[in-house]
C-alpha positions as CSV (number, residue, x, y, z in Angstrom):
1,M,117.0,76.0,176.8
2,N,118.8,77.0,179.6
3,A,119.4,74.4,182.8
4,K,116.3,75.8,184.9
5,Q,114.4,75.7,181.7
6,L,114.9,72.4,181.1
7,L,114.0,71.4,185.1
8,W,110.9,72.8,184.8
9,A,110.1,71.4,181.0
10,K,111.1,67.7,182.9
11,R,108.6,68.5,185.9
12,F,106.2,69.5,184.0
13,K,106.5,66.7,181.4
14,W,106.4,63.7,184.5
15,I,103.2,65.0,186.2
16,S,101.4,65.6,183.0
17,L,102.1,62.3,181.7
18,A,101.4,61.0,184.8
19,E,98.3,62.9,185.2
20,G,97.2,61.7,181.6
21,L,97.7,57.8,182.8
22,S,95.8,58.3,186.1
23,F,92.8,59.7,184.2
24,I,93.0,57.2,181.4
25,L,93.1,54.2,183.7
26,L,90.2,55.9,186.1
27,L,87.7,56.4,183.0
28,G,89.1,53.0,181.4
29,I,89.3,50.5,184.4
30,A,87.9,52.0,187.5
31,M,84.6,53.3,186.2
32,P,83.5,50.4,184.2
33,L,84.9,47.9,187.1
34,K,82.6,50.6,189.5
35,Y,79.4,50.2,187.1
36,G,80.0,46.7,185.6
37,L,80.9,44.8,188.3
38,D,79.5,46.9,191.3
39,M,83.4,47.4,192.4
40,P,83.4,51.1,193.7
41,L,87.0,50.8,195.6
42,A,88.6,51.2,192.4
43,V,86.8,54.6,191.7
44,K,87.9,55.5,195.1
45,Y,91.3,55.2,195.3
46,L,92.2,55.4,191.6
47,G,90.0,58.7,191.6
48,W,91.7,59.7,194.8
49,L,95.1,59.7,193.0
50,H,94.2,61.3,189.7
51,G,92.9,64.5,191.9
52,L,96.0,64.7,193.4
53,L,98.1,64.6,190.1
54,F,95.0,67.3,188.7
55,V,95.9,69.3,191.2
56,G,99.4,69.1,191.1
57,Y,99.4,69.6,187.3
58,G,97.2,72.7,187.5
59,Y,99.8,73.8,189.8
60,V,102.8,73.3,187.7
61,V,101.0,74.6,185.0
62,F,101.5,78.5,185.5
63,P,105.2,78.5,186.7
64,T,106.3,76.2,183.9
65,A,104.3,78.8,181.4
66,R,106.3,81.3,183.1
67,H,109.8,80.0,183.0
68,L,109.3,78.6,179.6
69,K,108.1,81.8,178.4
70,W,104.6,80.4,176.6
71,S,102.0,82.3,175.2
72,F,98.2,82.5,176.8
73,G,97.4,80.2,173.6
74,R,100.0,77.6,174.8
75,T,99.0,77.8,178.7
76,F,95.3,77.6,178.0
77,F,95.7,74.5,175.7
78,A,97.8,73.2,178.5
79,L,95.0,73.9,181.1
80,A,92.5,72.5,178.5
81,A,94.7,69.4,177.8
82,S,94.4,68.3,181.6
83,V,90.4,67.7,181.4
84,L,90.4,65.7,178.4
85,P,91.4,61.8,177.7
86,F,94.5,61.5,175.6
87,G,95.0,65.3,176.3
88,P,98.3,65.8,178.6
89,F,100.0,63.3,175.4
90,L,98.7,65.7,173.0
91,F,100.0,68.3,174.6
92,D,103.4,66.9,175.3
93,R,103.7,65.9,171.6
94,N,103.0,69.4,170.5
95,L,105.4,70.5,172.9
96,K,108.3,68.4,171.9
97,K,107.8,69.8,168.5
98,S,107.5,73.4,169.1
99,Q,110.5,73.3,171.4
100,Q,112.8,71.4,169.4
101,T,114.5,69.5,172.3
102,K,114.2,66.1,173.7
103,F,113.4,66.4,177.8
């Protein structure tokens, strides 16, 4: 993996993990606060943050796929992972195994 590919891989990894964590926090903390304790502000702010990270994730998937020469299936898996709880974490683990490198 050359330096440019490594840069794109690291960039994708960090936005992926941030997006995945924001989704887990939104579902696991903010939603119960909203509906269980009538505290809607948690969803408002965490939802806004998650929305930005989700758009950023979608924006970074395609250039990363091009630079790392991902197949259509891998790119589709990356996109599908963004809408599943724990999906970005599973995709990251799968990517590490297939790339045989640490980034």
